[in-house]
N, C-alpha and C positions, 0 to 999 in steps of 0.2 A: 195452673194459674194460682197466683198468690198475691195477697196484699203485702207490699213492701213497707209502706208507711202511710200515715194519714196526718194531715195538718189541719188544725182548727183555729180559726181566727174569729173572735167575738161570737162564738157559738155557745149559748147557754152559760154554764159555769166556767168555760174556757176562754180566757182573755186571748191567749196565744199558746198553742201547744203543738208538738209533733211527737207522734208515737211510732216507733219502728216495730215491725213484726218479723217473726221467723217461723219456722215449722212448729215450734213448741211454745208459742206465746200464750201466757196465761194472764188474764186480767183479774187482779184482786185488789181489794182496798176496803177501807172503812165505809160505812154508810155516808151518803151525800158527798162523795168526792168526785163523781162524774162518770162512773162505770156505765150506767144506763145511757147517759148522754153521749158518750163515746160510741157505744153500740148503735144508738139511733142515728148518729152522723153517718156511720158506715151504711146503715140500712137505707138512708135517703138516696144514696148513689147506687147501691148494689142489691137491694131487696125488691124483687118484682111483686111481692105480696102487698107492698105499699102502693096505693093508687096515686094518681096525680094529685088528687085532693089531699091525700095524706102528707105529701111533701110540700104543700103550700106553707110558707112561713107564718109564724104567729109572733106577736110582740114578745112573748116569753122566750123565744128562741135566740133573741139578741142579748148578748152579755151586758150586764150592768156592772160598771166598775165601782170600787169602794166609795168614790167621791160622787156617785150617782150618775155619772156620764154614761150614755148608752150610744155606742157606735151606730152609724146609719147603715152599715153593711156588715154581713157575716159571710164567711167563706169556709168551705170544706173542700179539701183537695186530697185525692187518693192516688197513689201510684201502684199500679198492678205490674207484676213481673212474671216471667216464665209463661208467657202466653204462647202456646204451641198448637192449640186446637185449630184445625183447619176452618171449621165453621166460624169461629171467632175472628180469626185472621182475615177471612174473606169479608165478613160483615164490617169489620173496623178498618179495612183497607189501609189507607195512608196514615192512620192514627196509631200504628204500632211500629216501634223501632225494630231494627234488625236483631236486637237483643231480646225481643219479645216483651217490650214495656209499653204501657200506655198510661195516660193521666186523665183523671176525671175530676171535674170541679162543679160545685154547686155554690152559687152566690145568691144572696137575698138582700132586698132593700127594705129598710124599716119604714120609709116614708109612704110607700104604696103597697107594702107587703107582697111584692112581686119576687119572682126568682128566675134564675137563668142557669142553664146547664152547659158545660163545656167539655170537649174531649180533644185530645191531641197526643202527638208523639213526643212532646216535650212540655215541661211545665210552663215555659214561656211562650210556646206556640200553640195555644189552645184555641179551638174554634167553637163558636156557639152552636148548639144543636137544639132542635125543637123538643126532643123527648129523650127518654132513657131507652132508645131503640136497641142498644147493645145488650139489654137484659134478656132478649130472646135467646141469646147464645152464651151469656155468662151465667153460670149456674151456681150462685152462692145461695145457701139456705140458712135462714135464721131460726135457731131453736130458742124458744123464749127463756128458759132457765134450766139449771141443772136438775131441779125438781121435776121438770117435764121430760127429762132425758129417758127415763124408763118408759113413759107413755110413747115417746117418739120412737124408741126402738121397737116396742110392741106393734105400733101402727105400721112401721116400715116392714117389719117381719111379715105381718098379715098381707100387706101390699105385695111383697115379693112372692109370698106363697100363692096369692091369687094369680099373679102373672105366670108363675110356673105352672099352675093348674090349667090356665087358659092355653098356654103353649102346648101342654100335653094333650089337651082335648083337640087342638088344631092338628097336631101330628096324627092322632088316631083318625080324625075325620079325613085327612089327606090320604092316609094309608087305605082306609075303607073306599075312598073314591078311586084310588089307583087299582084296588082289587076289583071293583065293579067294572072298571074300564079295561081290565085285563093287562094292565101295565105292571111289569115285574118291579118288585121293591128295590 
């Protein structure tokens, strides 16, 4: 599964933008151009470590134009492609095309600071959903910054070693149980 593109309308420093992604997309730029805002927009729809309270809109999430006008609504839309995982396909049912594509949208209203979530098989045929239920099966992971990459790799390595050790212990216990029961290996 991969993010094909993201569209931002009236979100933070983005009046209107669309960014396409590929297998080797790198996000670079000077300070204060919107890199963190772009990543946060993706996280709103795809990061399960953000709680429902975390995705509640704030007044500062709404773009302010140079003339001071602030739109009443913001919108974030993401197109996912190459969805082939059976668990995801079964959970998203009619929201994935035959080509393995789905669309997710987050909208927010400035007047009451409410938000809505949408999902669908086409950008124009989105249906409102009550939650980010799809996150139980879509496994994107946000790593805070490149400075944390070394820490992340170390912690993942420790986690994998722990899993490996636990699996080895289980195998030894199973072999011992089989030995006690007289079952050949």
